[in-house]
C-alpha positions in Angstrom: 0.0 0.0 0.0 1.4 3.3 -1.1 5.1 2.2 -1.3 5.8 5.1 -3.6 3.8 7.7 -1.7 5.2 11.2 -2.3 6.6 10.4 -5.7 5.5 12.3 -8.8 4.9 10.4 -12.0 3.8 10.7 -15.6 2.1 8.3 -18.0 3.4 7.8 -21.5 1.5 5.7 -24.1 1.0 5.3 -27.8 -1.6 3.4 -29.7 -2.2 2.8 -33.4 -6.0 3.4 -33.3 -8.2 3.7 -30.3 -7.8 3.0 -26.6 -5.2 5.7 -25.8 -7.3 7.4 -23.1 -8.2 4.0 -21.5 -4.5 3.0 -21.4 -3.5 6.3 -19.8 -6.4 6.0 -17.3 -5.3 2.5 -16.4 -1.6 3.5 -16.0 -2.7 6.5 -13.8 -4.9 4.2 -11.7 -2.0 1.7 -11.1 0.4 4.5 -10.2 -2.1 6.0 -7.8 -2.5 2.6 -6.1 1.2 2.8 -5.3 0.9 6.3 -4.0 2.3 8.1 -7.0 0.8 11.4 -7.9 0.2 11.6 -11.7 1.3 15.1 -12.7 0.9 14.7 -16.4 0.2 12.4 -19.3 1.7 12.1 -22.8 -0.2 10.2 -25.4 0.1 10.0 -29.2 -1.2 7.9 -32.0 1.0 6.1 -34.5 0.8 3.5 -37.2 4.2 1.8 -36.9 7.0 1.9 -34.3 8.8 5.2 -34.6 6.0 6.8 -36.7 3.6 9.2 -34.9 0.7 10.8 -36.7 1.5 14.2 -35.1 5.2 14.3 -34.4 5.3 18.0 -33.8 2.3 17.9 -31.4 3.9 14.9 -29.5 7.2 16.8 -29.2 5.5 19.9 -27.9 3.4 17.9 -25.4 6.6 16.1 -24.3 8.4 19.4 -23.7 5.4 20.7 -21.6 5.4 17.4 -19.6 9.1 17.8 -18.9 8.5 21.4 -17.7 5.8 20.2 -15.4 7.8 17.3 -14.0 11.1 19.1 -13.6 10.3 20.9 -10.3 9.3 17.6 -8.8 12.6 16.0 -9.9 14.7 18.8 -8.4 12.7 18.9 -5.2 11.5 22.5 -5.8 7.9 21.3 -5.7 6.5 18.7 -3.3 3.8 16.2 -4.2 0.4 17.2 -2.9 -2.7 15.2 -2.6 -6.2 15.5 -4.0 -9.4 13.6 -3.8 -8.4 10.6 -6.0 -5.3 9.4 -4.1 -7.3 9.9 -0.9 -10.1 7.7 -2.1 -7.7 5.0 -3.3 -5.9 5.1 0.1 -9.2 4.8 2.0 -10.3 1.8 -0.1 -6.9 0.0 0.3 -6.8 0.6 4.0 -10.3 -0.8 4.4 -9.4 -3.9 2.4 -6.3 -4.5 4.5 -8.1 -4.0 7.8 -10.9 -6.4 6.6 -8.4 -9.0 5.4 -6.5 -9.1 8.7 -3.8 -11.7 8.7 -4.7 -13.0 5.3 -2.8 -10.1 3.8 0.6 -11.1 2.5 2.9 -11.1 5.5 5.6 -8.9 3.8 3.0 -6.4 2.7 1.4 -6.2 6.2 4.8 -5.9 7.9 5.8 -3.0 5.6 2.6 -1.2 6.2 2.9 -1.6 10.0 6.6 -0.6 10.0 5.8 2.5 7.8 2.9 3.4 10.2 0.5 3.6 7.3 -2.2 1.7 9.1 -2.3 4.5 11.7 -2.9 7.1 9.0 -6.4 8.3 8.5 -5.9 9.7 5.0 -3.4 10.0 2.2 -2.3 13.4 3.4 -1.1 11.7 6.6 0.9 9.2 4.5 2.6 12.1 2.7 3.4 13.8 6.0 5.0 10.5 7.3 7.0 10.1 4.2 8.3 13.7 4.2 9.1 13.5 7.9 11.1 10.3 7.4 13.2 11.6 4.5 
């Protein structure tokens, strides 16, 4: 649960036809389940490897994404929370509490050691992570 809390991340995907939004949403959901705050997405359509339909647009979007990510990489900007990671945290915490000892021992040990089961919300997790670093 939230092993990467406090980290910023981006999703990058390409598709030949449709499904780009769905792939990006899925990648964002998986990152959020690990505690990563998605700060941007990059998606483009292409027909063959190395061939994008809108290369100039993809390059422009990539530059904008780098500009958005850079302050997080340098530590100038801290990751903040919003409603979505908070909801994911609440759901995962409830599932872990309901599962009890049937949770994988290593996962439960990590969560106990990190103090995440004591947290009431994702913002508490971020505070713990920032205090320990």
